[in-house]
VEXDREN-2710 file (C-alpha; in Angstrom, 1 decimal):
% VEXDREN-2710
k/r/px/py/pz
1/MET/-6.9/-8.9/30.7
2/SER/-4.9/-7.1/33.5
3/GLU/-2.3/-9.8/33.5
4/ALA/-1.8/-9.7/29.7
5/THR/1.8/-9.0/28.5
6/VAL/2.1/-5.9/26.3
7/LYS/4.0/-6.6/23.1
8/SER/5.8/-3.5/22.0
9/LEU/8.1/-3.0/19.1
10/PRO/11.8/-3.1/20.0
11/PRO/13.9/0.1/19.9
12/ARG/16.3/0.3/16.9
13/GLU/19.5/-0.2/19.0
14/SER/18.3/-3.6/20.3
15/VAL/17.8/-5.1/16.8
16/ASN/20.1/-7.9/15.8
17/GLU/22.6/-6.5/13.3
18/ALA/22.2/-9.4/11.0
19/ASP/18.6/-8.5/10.5
20/THR/19.4/-5.0/9.4
21/TRP/20.8/-3.7/6.1
22/ASP/24.6/-2.8/5.7
23/LEU/24.7/0.6/4.3
24/SER/28.5/0.5/3.7
25/SER/28.2/0.1/0.0
26/LEU/27.0/3.7/0.2
27/TYR/29.1/5.0/3.1
28/ALA/31.0/2.9/5.8
29/THR/30.5/5.6/8.3
30/THR/28.8/8.9/8.8
31/GLN/32.1/10.6/8.8
32/ASP/32.6/9.3/5.2
33/TRP/29.2/10.8/4.4
34/GLU/30.2/14.1/5.9
35/ALA/33.3/14.2/3.8
36/ASP/31.3/13.8/0.6
37/TYR/28.7/16.3/1.8
38/THR/31.4/18.9/2.2
39/LEU/32.9/17.9/-1.3
40/ALA/29.4/18.4/-2.8
41/GLU/29.1/21.8/-1.2
42/GLU/32.4/22.9/-2.6
43/LYS/31.7/21.5/-6.2
44/LEU/28.4/23.5/-6.4
45/GLU/30.4/26.6/-7.1
46/ALA/31.6/25.1/-10.4
47/TYR/28.2/25.4/-12.0
48/ALA/28.7/29.2/-12.3
49/ALA/31.8/28.8/-14.5
50/PHE/29.6/27.2/-17.2
51/GLN/26.7/29.7/-17.0
52/GLY/26.2/31.7/-20.2
53/ARG/28.5/29.5/-22.2
54/LEU/26.4/26.5/-23.3
55/GLY/25.9/27.9/-26.8
56/GLU/29.6/28.3/-27.4
57/SER/30.3/24.7/-28.7
58/ALA/29.4/21.1/-28.4
59/GLU/32.5/20.5/-26.4
60/THR/31.5/23.1/-23.7
61/LEU/28.1/21.6/-23.6
62/ALA/29.5/18.1/-23.2
63/GLU/31.8/19.2/-20.4
64/LEU/28.9/20.7/-18.5
65/LEU/26.7/17.5/-18.9
66/ALA/29.6/15.4/-17.6
67/PHE/30.0/17.6/-14.6
68/ASP/26.3/17.7/-14.0
69/SER/26.2/13.9/-14.1
70/GLU/29.1/13.7/-11.6
71/MET/27.2/16.0/-9.2
72/ASP/23.9/14.1/-9.7
73/LEU/25.8/10.8/-8.9
74/LEU/27.3/12.3/-5.7
75/LEU/23.9/13.8/-4.6
76/GLU/22.2/10.5/-5.3
77/ARG/24.6/8.7/-3.0
78/LEU/24.4/11.2/-0.3
79/GLY/20.6/11.3/-0.5
80/TYR/20.1/7.6/-0.4
81/TYR/22.3/7.2/2.7
82/ALA/20.4/10.0/4.5
83/PHE/17.0/8.7/3.6
84/LEU/17.7/5.1/4.5
85/ARG/19.1/6.1/7.9
86/LEU/16.0/8.2/8.6
87/THR/13.7/5.3/7.7
88/GLU/15.3/3.1/10.3
89/ASP/13.8/5.2/13.0
90/GLN/11.8/8.3/12.1
91/ALA/12.3/9.7/15.6
92/ASN/16.0/9.6/15.6
93/GLY/17.3/13.2/15.9
94/ASP/20.6/12.5/14.2
95/SER/18.9/10.9/11.3
96/GLN/16.4/13.8/11.0
97/ALA/19.3/16.2/10.8
98/LEU/21.0/14.2/8.0
99/GLU/17.9/14.2/6.0
100/ALA/17.2/17.9/6.6
101/ARG/20.7/18.8/5.6
102/MET/20.4/16.6/2.5
103/GLN/17.2/18.3/1.5
104/ASN/18.8/21.7/2.0
105/LEU/21.8/20.7/-0.1
106/GLY/19.5/19.2/-2.9
107/ALA/17.7/22.5/-2.9
108/ARG/20.9/24.5/-3.2
109/ALA/22.1/22.2/-6.0
110/ALA/18.8/22.7/-7.8
111/GLN/19.3/26.4/-7.5
112/ALA/22.8/26.3/-8.7
113/GLY/21.9/24.4/-11.8
114/SER/18.5/25.9/-12.4
115/TRP/19.8/28.0/-15.4
116/ILE/20.9/24.9/-17.4
117/ARG/17.6/23.9/-18.9
118/PRO/16.5/27.4/-20.0
119/GLU/19.9/28.1/-21.3
120/LEU/19.9/24.8/-23.3
121/LEU/16.5/25.6/-24.7
122/ALA/17.6/29.1/-25.6
123/ILE/20.1/27.7/-28.1
124/ASP/18.7/28.1/-31.5
125/SER/17.4/24.9/-33.3
126/ALA/20.0/25.1/-36.0
127/SER/22.9/25.3/-33.6
128/MET/21.5/22.6/-31.4
129/ASP/20.9/20.3/-34.3
130/ALA/24.6/20.7/-35.3
131/PHE/25.7/20.1/-31.6
132/LEU/23.7/16.8/-31.6
133/GLU/25.7/15.6/-34.5
134/SER/29.0/16.0/-32.7
135/GLU/30.8/12.9/-31.5
136/CYS/31.5/14.4/-28.0
137/LEU/27.8/14.6/-27.4
138/GLU/26.9/11.1/-28.8
139/HIS/26.5/9.7/-25.3
140/TYR/24.2/12.6/-24.1
141/ARG/22.0/12.7/-27.3
142/LEU/19.0/11.0/-25.9
143/GLN/19.3/13.0/-22.6
144/LEU/19.4/16.3/-24.6
145/GLN/16.5/15.2/-26.8
146/ARG/14.4/14.5/-23.7
147/VAL/15.3/18.0/-22.4
148/LEU/14.2/19.5/-25.6
149/ARG/10.7/17.9/-25.2
150/TYR/10.3/20.3/-22.2
151/ARG/10.7/23.4/-24.3
152/PRO/7.0/24.4/-24.0
153/HIS/7.1/23.8/-20.2
154/THR/10.4/25.5/-19.3
155/LEU/10.4/29.1/-18.1
156/GLY/13.0/31.8/-18.1
157/GLU/16.2/31.7/-16.0
158/LYS/14.8/33.9/-13.2
159/GLU/11.6/31.9/-13.0
160/GLU/13.4/28.6/-13.0
161/GLN/15.6/29.8/-10.2
162/LEU/12.5/30.8/-8.2
163/LEU/10.9/27.4/-8.7
164/ALA/14.1/25.7/-7.6
165/MET/14.2/27.8/-4.5
166/GLN/10.9/26.5/-3.5
167/ALA/11.9/22.8/-3.6
168/GLU/12.4/22.3/0.2
169/MET/9.3/24.3/1.1
170/ALA/7.2/22.2/-1.3
171/GLN/7.9/19.2/0.7
172/ALA/6.4/20.7/3.9
173/SER/3.0/18.8/3.5
174/SER/4.5/15.5/2.9
175/LYS/7.0/15.8/5.7
176/THR/4.2/16.9/8.1
177/PHE/2.2/13.9/7.1
178/ARG/5.0/11.5/7.5
179/GLN/6.0/12.7/11.0
180/LEU/2.3/12.6/12.0
181/HIS/1.6/9.2/10.5
182/ASP/4.8/7.5/11.4
183/ALA/5.9/9.0/14.6
184/ASP/3.3/11.1/16.5
185/LEU/0.0/9.2/16.0
186/LYS/-0.5/6.7/18.9
187/PHE/-3.2/4.1/18.4
188/GLY/-3.0/2.3/21.8
189/GLU/-3.1/-1.5/22.3
190/VAL/-5.6/-4.2/21.2
191/GLU/-6.1/-7.6/22.6
192/ASN/-5.6/-10.2/19.8
193/GLU/-7.2/-13.5/19.4
194/LYS/-4.6/-15.1/21.8
195/GLY/-5.5/-12.7/24.6
196/GLU/-2.3/-10.8/24.2
197/LEU/-2.2/-7.0/24.3
198/VAL/-0.4/-5.9/21.1
199/GLU/0.5/-2.3/20.3
200/LEU/-1.6/-1.0/17.4
201/GLY/0.3/0.9/14.8
202/ASN/0.9/1.3/11.1
203/ALA/3.1/-1.9/10.9
204/THR/0.6/-4.0/13.0
205/PHE/-2.8/-2.7/11.6
206/SER/-2.7/-5.1/8.6
207/GLN/-1.8/-8.0/10.9
208/PHE/-5.0/-7.3/13.0
209/LEU/-7.1/-7.2/9.8
210/ILE/-6.2/-10.8/9.0
211/SER/-7.1/-12.0/12.5
212/PRO/-9.6/-14.9/12.4
213/ASP/-11.4/-13.3/15.3
214/ARG/-13.9/-10.8/13.9
215/ASN/-14.2/-8.8/17.2
216/VAL/-10.4/-8.3/17.0
217/ARG/-10.5/-7.0/13.4
218/LYS/-13.5/-4.7/14.2
219/THR/-11.9/-3.3/17.3
220/ALA/-8.6/-2.7/15.6
221/PHE/-10.3/-1.1/12.7
222/HIS/-12.4/1.4/14.7
223/GLN/-9.6/2.2/17.2
224/TYR/-7.2/2.9/14.3
225/TYR/-9.5/5.2/12.5
226/ASP/-10.4/7.0/15.8
227/GLN/-7.0/8.6/15.6
228/PHE/-7.4/9.8/12.0
229/GLN/-10.8/11.3/13.0
230/ALA/-9.2/13.0/15.9
231/HIS/-6.7/14.7/13.5
232/GLU/-8.8/14.9/10.4
233/ASN/-8.5/18.7/10.1
234/THR/-4.7/18.6/10.2
235/LEU/-4.7/15.7/7.8
236/ALA/-7.1/17.4/5.4
237/ALA/-4.9/20.5/5.4
238/THR/-1.7/18.6/4.7
239/LEU/-3.3/16.6/1.8
240/GLY/-5.0/19.7/0.4
241/GLY/-1.7/21.5/0.5
242/SER/0.1/18.8/-1.4
243/ILE/-2.6/18.8/-4.1
244/GLN/-2.4/22.6/-4.4
245/LYS/1.4/22.2/-4.8
246/ASP/0.8/19.8/-7.7
247/VAL/-1.6/22.2/-9.3
248/TYR/0.7/25.2/-8.9
249/TYR/3.7/23.5/-10.5
250/ALA/1.6/22.1/-13.4
251/ARG/0.2/25.7/-14.1
252/ALA/3.6/27.3/-13.7
253/ARG/5.0/24.9/-16.3
254/GLN/2.0/25.4/-18.6
255/HIS/0.6/22.0/-18.5
256/ASP/-3.1/21.4/-19.2
257/SER/-3.6/19.9/-15.8
258/ALA/-1.7/18.4/-12.9
259/LEU/-2.4/14.9/-14.3
260/ALA/-0.9/16.0/-17.7
261/GLY/2.1/17.3/-16.0
262/ALA/2.6/14.1/-14.1
263/LEU/2.3/11.9/-17.2
264/PHE/4.6/14.1/-19.3
265/PRO/8.0/12.8/-18.1
266/ASP/7.2/9.2/-19.0
267/ASN/5.6/10.3/-22.3
268/VAL/2.4/8.4/-21.4
269/PRO/-0.8/9.6/-23.0
270/GLN/-3.8/10.4/-20.8
271/SER/-5.8/7.7/-22.5
272/VAL/-3.7/5.1/-20.6
273/TYR/-4.8/6.6/-17.3
274/ASP/-8.4/7.0/-18.4
275/ASN/-8.7/3.6/-20.0
276/LEU/-7.5/2.0/-16.8
277/ILE/-10.4/3.6/-14.8
278/ALA/-12.9/2.8/-17.6
279/SER/-11.8/-0.8/-17.7
280/VAL/-12.2/-1.3/-14.0
281/ARG/-15.5/0.4/-13.8
282/ASN/-16.8/-1.8/-16.6
283/ASN/-15.8/-4.9/-14.7
284/PHE/-17.4/-4.2/-11.3
285/GLU/-19.7/-7.2/-11.4
286/PRO/-17.2/-9.9/-10.7
287/LEU/-15.9/-7.8/-7.9
288/TYR/-19.4/-7.5/-6.4
289/LYS/-19.7/-11.2/-6.9
290/TYR/-16.6/-11.9/-4.9
291/TYR/-17.7/-9.8/-2.0
292/GLU/-21.0/-11.6/-1.8
293/LEU/-19.2/-15.0/-2.1
294/ARG/-16.7/-13.9/0.7
295/ARG/-19.6/-12.9/2.9
296/ARG/-21.3/-16.2/2.4
297/LEU/-18.3/-18.3/2.9
298/MET/-17.3/-16.4/6.1
299/GLY/-20.8/-17.0/7.4
300/ILE/-21.5/-13.4/8.3
301/ASP/-24.8/-11.4/7.9
302/GLU/-23.1/-8.4/6.4
303/ILE/-19.6/-7.7/5.0
304/HIS/-17.5/-4.7/6.2
305/HIS/-14.0/-3.6/5.1
306/TYR/-12.4/-5.3/8.0
307/ASP/-13.7/-8.6/6.7
308/THR/-11.9/-8.3/3.3
309/TYR/-8.2/-9.2/4.2
310/VAL/-8.6/-12.2/6.4
311/PRO/-8.1/-15.4/4.4
312/ILE/-11.4/-17.2/3.9
313/ILE/-9.6/-20.4/4.7
314/SER/-7.6/-19.2/7.7
315/ASP/-6.5/-22.5/9.1
316/LEU/-3.9/-22.9/6.4
317/GLN/-1.8/-20.1/7.7
318/VAL/1.7/-21.1/8.5
319/ASN/4.7/-19.5/10.2
320/ARG/7.5/-18.8/7.8
321/THR/10.9/-17.7/9.0
322/TRP/12.9/-15.2/6.9
323/ASP/15.1/-18.0/5.6
324/GLN/12.0/-20.1/4.7
325/ALA/10.4/-17.2/3.0
326/THR/13.6/-16.7/1.0
327/ASP/13.7/-20.4/0.1
328/LEU/10.2/-20.1/-1.3
329/VAL/10.9/-16.9/-3.3
330/MET/14.0/-18.3/-4.8
331/GLU/12.3/-21.6/-5.8
332/SER/9.6/-19.7/-7.5
333/LEU/12.0/-17.6/-9.5
334/THR/14.0/-20.4/-11.1
335/PRO/12.4/-19.5/-14.5
336/LEU/14.5/-16.3/-14.5
337/GLY/17.8/-18.3/-14.7
338/SER/20.7/-19.1/-12.5
339/GLU/22.5/-15.7/-12.7
340/TYR/19.4/-13.8/-11.6
341/CYS/18.7/-16.2/-8.7
342/GLU/22.3/-16.4/-7.5
343/ILE/22.6/-12.7/-7.3
344/LEU/19.3/-12.2/-5.5
345/GLU/19.7/-15.0/-3.0
346/ALA/23.1/-13.6/-1.9
347/GLY/21.4/-10.3/-1.3
348/LEU/18.4/-11.6/0.6
349/ARG/20.4/-13.8/2.8
350/GLY/23.0/-11.2/3.2
351/ARG/22.5/-7.6/4.2
352/TRP/20.4/-6.0/1.4
353/CYS/17.4/-6.1/3.6
354/ASP/16.2/-4.4/6.8
355/ARG/14.0/-7.2/7.8
356/TYR/11.7/-6.6/10.8
357/PRO/9.6/-3.8/12.5
358/ASN/11.1/-1.7/15.2
359/ALA/10.0/1.4/17.1
360/GLY/9.9/4.5/14.8
361/LYS/10.7/2.6/11.7
362/GLN/9.0/3.6/8.4
363/SER/5.9/1.5/7.8
364/GLY/5.4/-0.6/4.8
365/ALA/8.1/-1.8/2.4
366/PHE/10.3/-0.4/-0.4
367/SER/13.3/-1.0/-2.5
368/ALA/15.9/1.7/-2.8
369/GLY/18.3/1.0/-5.7
370/SER/21.0/3.5/-6.5
371/TYR/23.8/3.5/-9.0
372/ILE/26.6/3.0/-6.5
373/GLY/24.9/1.2/-3.6
374/ASP/23.4/-2.2/-3.1
375/PRO/19.6/-2.4/-4.1
376/TYR/18.4/-2.1/-0.4
377/ILE/15.0/-3.5/0.7
378/LEU/13.1/-2.1/3.7
379/MET/10.7/-4.8/5.1
380/ASN/8.5/-5.0/8.1
381/TYR/8.4/-8.8/7.8
382/LYS/6.0/-10.8/10.0
383/PRO/6.3/-14.5/9.7
384/GLU/2.7/-15.3/10.2
385/VAL/1.6/-13.0/7.3
386/LEU/1.5/-14.6/3.9
387/ASN/1.4/-11.4/2.1
388/ASP/4.7/-10.4/3.5
389/VAL/6.3/-13.2/1.4
390/PHE/4.7/-11.7/-1.6
391/THR/6.0/-8.2/-0.5
392/LEU/9.4/-9.7/-0.3
393/THR/9.4/-11.1/-3.8
394/HIS/7.8/-7.8/-5.0
395/GLU/10.6/-5.7/-3.5
396/ALA/13.2/-8.1/-4.8
397/GLY/11.8/-7.6/-8.3
398/HIS/12.5/-3.9/-7.8
399/SER/15.9/-4.5/-6.5
400/MET/17.0/-6.9/-9.3
401/HIS/15.7/-4.4/-11.8
402/SER/17.9/-1.7/-10.2
403/TYR/20.8/-4.3/-10.1
404/TYR/20.6/-5.1/-13.8
405/SER/20.0/-1.5/-15.0
406/SER/22.9/-0.1/-13.0
407/LYS/25.2/-2.9/-14.2
408/THR/24.1/-2.5/-17.9
409/GLN/23.5/1.2/-18.4
410/SER/25.6/4.4/-17.7
411/PHE/24.5/6.6/-14.9
412/GLU/22.5/8.9/-17.2
413/TYR/20.4/6.0/-18.5
414/TYR/20.1/3.5/-15.6
415/ASN/17.3/5.0/-13.5
416/TYR/14.2/3.4/-14.8
417/THR/10.9/5.1/-14.4
418/ILE/8.3/4.1/-11.9
419/PHE/5.9/3.1/-14.6
420/VAL/8.1/0.1/-15.6
421/ALA/9.3/-0.5/-12.1
422/GLU/6.0/-2.0/-11.0
423/VAL/6.2/-4.4/-13.8
424/ALA/9.4/-6.1/-12.5
425/SER/8.0/-6.3/-9.0
426/THR/4.6/-7.7/-9.8
427/PHE/6.1/-10.1/-12.3
428/ASN/7.9/-11.8/-9.4
429/GLU/4.5/-12.0/-7.5
430/GLN/3.1/-13.8/-10.5
431/LEU/5.8/-16.3/-10.5
432/LEU/5.5/-16.9/-6.8
433/SER/1.8/-17.4/-7.1
434/ASN/2.2/-19.7/-10.0
435/TYR/4.8/-21.9/-8.2
436/MET/2.6/-22.1/-5.0
437/MET/-0.4/-23.1/-7.1
438/GLU/1.5/-25.8/-8.8
439/HIS/2.7/-27.3/-5.5
440/ALA/-0.7/-27.0/-3.7
441/GLN/-1.4/-30.3/-1.9
442/ASP/-5.2/-30.4/-2.3
443/ASP/-8.2/-28.4/-3.3
444/ARG/-8.4/-26.6/0.0
445/GLU/-4.9/-25.3/-0.3
446/ARG/-5.6/-24.4/-4.0
447/ALA/-8.6/-22.4/-2.9
448/TYR/-6.5/-20.6/-0.3
449/LEU/-4.1/-19.5/-3.0
450/ILE/-6.9/-18.6/-5.5
451/ASN/-8.4/-16.4/-2.7
452/ARG/-4.9/-14.7/-2.3
453/ASP/-4.5/-14.2/-6.0
454/ILE/-8.0/-12.6/-6.1
455/ASP/-7.2/-10.3/-3.3
456/ALA/-3.8/-9.4/-4.9
457/ILE/-5.5/-8.3/-8.1
458/ARG/-8.2/-6.6/-6.1
459/GLY/-5.5/-4.7/-4.0
460/THR/-3.2/-3.9/-6.9
461/ILE/-5.4/-3.3/-9.8
462/ILE/-8.9/-2.4/-8.5
463/ARG/-8.0/-0.7/-5.2
464/GLN/-5.1/1.3/-6.7
465/THR/-7.4/2.4/-9.6
466/MET/-9.8/3.7/-7.0
467/PHE/-6.9/5.6/-5.5
468/ALA/-6.1/6.9/-9.0
469/GLU/-9.6/8.1/-9.5
470/PHE/-9.6/9.9/-6.2
471/GLU/-6.4/11.7/-7.2
472/LYS/-7.8/12.7/-10.5
473/ILE/-11.1/14.0/-9.1
474/THR/-9.5/16.0/-6.2
475/HIS/-6.9/17.6/-8.4
476/GLU/-9.6/18.6/-10.8
477/MET/-11.5/20.1/-7.8
478/ALA/-8.5/22.2/-6.9
479/GLU/-8.0/23.2/-10.6
480/GLN/-11.6/24.3/-10.7
481/GLY/-11.3/26.3/-7.5
482/GLN/-13.5/24.0/-5.4
483/PRO/-12.6/23.8/-1.7
484/LEU/-10.6/20.9/-0.4
485/THR/-11.9/20.3/3.1
486/VAL/-12.5/17.4/5.5
487/GLN/-16.1/17.3/4.2
488/SER/-15.3/17.5/0.5
489/PHE/-12.5/14.8/0.8
490/ARG/-14.7/12.5/2.7
491/GLU/-17.6/13.0/0.3
492/VAL/-15.6/12.2/-2.7
493/TYR/-13.8/9.2/-1.1
494/GLY/-17.2/8.0/0.3
495/GLN/-18.8/7.9/-3.1
496/LEU/-15.8/6.0/-4.6
497/LEU/-16.1/3.4/-1.8
498/LYS/-19.8/3.0/-2.5
499/ASP/-19.0/2.6/-6.3
500/TYR/-16.1/0.1/-5.8
501/PHE/-17.5/-2.1/-3.0
502/GLY/-21.1/-2.2/-4.4
503/PRO/-24.6/-1.9/-3.1
504/ASP/-24.6/-4.9/-0.7
505/PHE/-21.4/-3.9/1.0
506/VAL/-21.5/-2.1/4.4
507/VAL/-19.2/1.0/4.2
508/ASP/-18.6/2.2/7.7
509/ASP/-18.7/5.9/7.9
510/CYS/-15.1/6.1/9.3
511/LEU/-13.7/4.3/6.2
512/SER/-13.9/7.7/4.3
513/LEU/-11.1/8.7/6.5
514/GLU/-8.8/6.3/4.6
515/CYS/-8.0/9.0/2.2
516/PHE/-6.0/10.7/5.0
517/ARG/-3.7/7.8/5.6
518/ILE/-2.4/6.8/2.1
519/PRO/1.2/8.0/1.8
520/HIS/1.1/7.7/-2.0
521/PHE/-1.3/10.6/-2.2
522/TYR/1.6/12.8/-1.4
523/ARG/3.3/11.6/-4.6
524/ALA/0.2/12.1/-6.8
525/PHE/-0.5/10.0/-9.9
526/TYR/1.8/7.3/-8.9
527/VAL/-0.6/4.5/-7.8
528/TYR/-2.1/4.0/-11.3
529/LYS/1.3/2.4/-12.1
530/TYR/0.7/-0.4/-9.8
531/ALA/-2.4/-1.3/-11.8
532/THR/-0.9/-1.0/-15.2
533/GLY/2.2/-2.7/-13.9
534/LEU/0.5/-5.7/-12.6
535/SER/-1.6/-6.0/-15.9
536/ALA/1.7/-5.9/-17.9
537/ALA/3.2/-8.3/-15.4
538/ILE/0.5/-10.9/-15.9
539/ALA/1.0/-10.8/-19.6
540/LEU/4.8/-10.9/-19.5
541/SER/4.9/-13.7/-16.8
542/LYS/2.7/-15.9/-19.0
543/ARG/5.0/-15.1/-22.0
544/VAL/8.1/-16.2/-20.1
545/LEU/6.6/-19.2/-18.5
546/ASN/5.0/-20.5/-21.7
547/GLY/8.0/-19.4/-23.9
548/GLY/11.6/-20.3/-24.3
549/PRO/15.0/-18.6/-24.3
550/GLN/13.9/-15.8/-26.5
551/GLU/11.1/-14.7/-24.3
552/LEU/13.3/-14.9/-21.2
553/SER/16.0/-12.9/-23.0
554/ASP/13.4/-10.3/-23.9
555/TYR/12.4/-9.9/-20.3
556/LEU/15.9/-9.8/-19.0
557/ALA/16.7/-7.1/-21.6
558/PHE/13.7/-5.1/-20.3
559/LEU/15.3/-5.3/-16.8
560/GLN/18.6/-4.2/-18.3
561/GLY/17.0/-1.3/-20.2
562/GLY/16.9/1.3/-17.4
563/CYS/15.6/4.4/-19.0
564/SER/17.4/4.0/-22.4
565/LYS/13.9/4.1/-24.1
566/ASP/10.5/5.5/-23.1
567/PRO/8.6/3.1/-20.8
568/LEU/5.9/2.2/-23.2
569/ASP/8.6/1.3/-25.8
570/LEU/10.5/-0.8/-23.3
571/LEU/7.3/-2.8/-22.6
572/ARG/6.5/-3.2/-26.2
573/ASP/9.9/-4.6/-26.9
574/ALA/9.4/-7.1/-24.0
575/GLY/6.0/-8.1/-25.5
576/VAL/3.1/-6.1/-24.2
577/ASP/1.5/-2.9/-25.5
578/MET/0.0/-0.8/-22.7
579/GLU/-1.5/1.8/-25.0
580/GLN/-4.2/-0.9/-25.8
581/PRO/-6.9/-1.9/-23.3
582/GLU/-6.2/-5.6/-23.7
583/PRO/-3.7/-6.0/-20.9
584/VAL/-6.0/-4.5/-18.3
585/ASP/-9.0/-6.3/-19.6
586/THR/-7.2/-9.5/-19.7
587/ALA/-6.1/-9.1/-16.0
588/LEU/-9.7/-8.4/-15.0
589/GLN/-10.9/-11.4/-17.0
590/GLN/-8.5/-13.4/-15.0
591/PHE/-10.0/-12.0/-11.8
592/ALA/-13.4/-13.0/-12.9
593/SER/-12.1/-16.5/-13.7
594/LEU/-10.5/-16.8/-10.3
595/VAL/-13.7/-15.9/-8.6
596/ASP/-15.5/-18.6/-10.6
597/GLN/-12.9/-21.1/-9.6
598/LEU/-13.2/-20.2/-5.9
599/GLU/-17.0/-20.5/-6.0
600/THR/-16.6/-24.0/-7.7
601/LEU/-14.2/-25.2/-5.1
602/LEU/-15.9/-23.8/-2.0
603/GLY/-19.5/-23.3/-3.1
END
């Protein structure tokens, strides 16, 4: 043990440039960014020239909307560059400064334009109806109609200005969590199954959980959560602050609840959210059956959370380089046509992606597509982790969605909602899974892939629904004046763990601390879209694979749609109706079928 070599993450400056993204599609240098930052500051003053004049004529309104779009495009470009630079190394002072300045500029821009919506909504209905018929506003008609939906939830000019002034302050809880989670928490080292000392962190925790050595998994699990327990009061305060922020803004804007306020922009009825939870809760038995089957196949007396990620057939694990992973992804996506594949392959083999972990780098993965820049992908790719290949095709789905929407739609209508974003990404996962299943060499490999599919549905539909239920419950607690404390958070989360894992699963006490380490909880009512997204993706992927040119055309039109329609309408046009329970129920029936297949293959 004393002679073991400590494996630490490399510093950012030592990472091979070819393995990093090239942000020059946004800005070639920080000096270019500075020039646009100065330009944006200067242009902010022009908002005042329009104030008090929107009711003058359709032409004046069109001029204002064109200027506002121009400003939004400039701010988006500046913001993406600053954000991406910071994710490369959260501890880099220069990058922290860029992001802080950008947040300040964004807050000032919001203040400068905070009068627009209330002034628009103050225009009497007859005048606005006449304006909407004007040719000069034809391009902005849908944009204006969407603003008019907010009439019941928009305040007066002074109140809107006050809310805009709070924007930077409102991010305090999220920023505190990010810095604590990604930079300041230190988890020490764990000896892996090879006898190597490896640094334990957010990027390597998942790697330890798939170790075939149970003692390694158990040690990493408890050592990781020891740090969250040591900081549980701070973490409870930051999470509670974020929830109170959500409740405050919902009440300020006269929504019935924080959930209603979150669903309003997508025009999604609450029944979609509630039906998701109900469907999952009505289908717990196949989940419990799977945990018992996993326990039996692993040959363990009792099953813990740290036993749920390691592949049941662990000796099929292979080591895939980045290029090999790209080969596999591209082969699986051939049903989407040559144009799709050629564009994506150039990006994955080029500089769209920031590929590997480094010290201080943001954990996890994401796609960051903007109107001007390339649709960048942050990865923390590990060659020995099969799920990282699925993560790559997942983020590639997001990026191609961004690519197609930005090439097809104008800036005002390119930025698709998160609700439909998770369809494009999990659709790609379905195609990869289907391809690998078709090319499985024997029943053992097929069982391995079935196990992965089961865990993918469990993680994306069932686990995210548990998160969604936690968000719903805790926001309702805040709305009812109940205290949000370490104890109350852990009690709520602990009960959900018991419900979702079942009576025969051993829930370690420290697992209730998991609610303090989920970044998405600081962007509340987001995670349910993973579950609805995969449900839609399962339906659409079957439609494309079993269909012909029309089905593919429908799907590609969906990718090109941006936000030119409401998300539920975009999905209906593509071939799936998410207001009905069938897509979620069908996905859960597929889960049950996969569990039965695994039991048949492995007994």
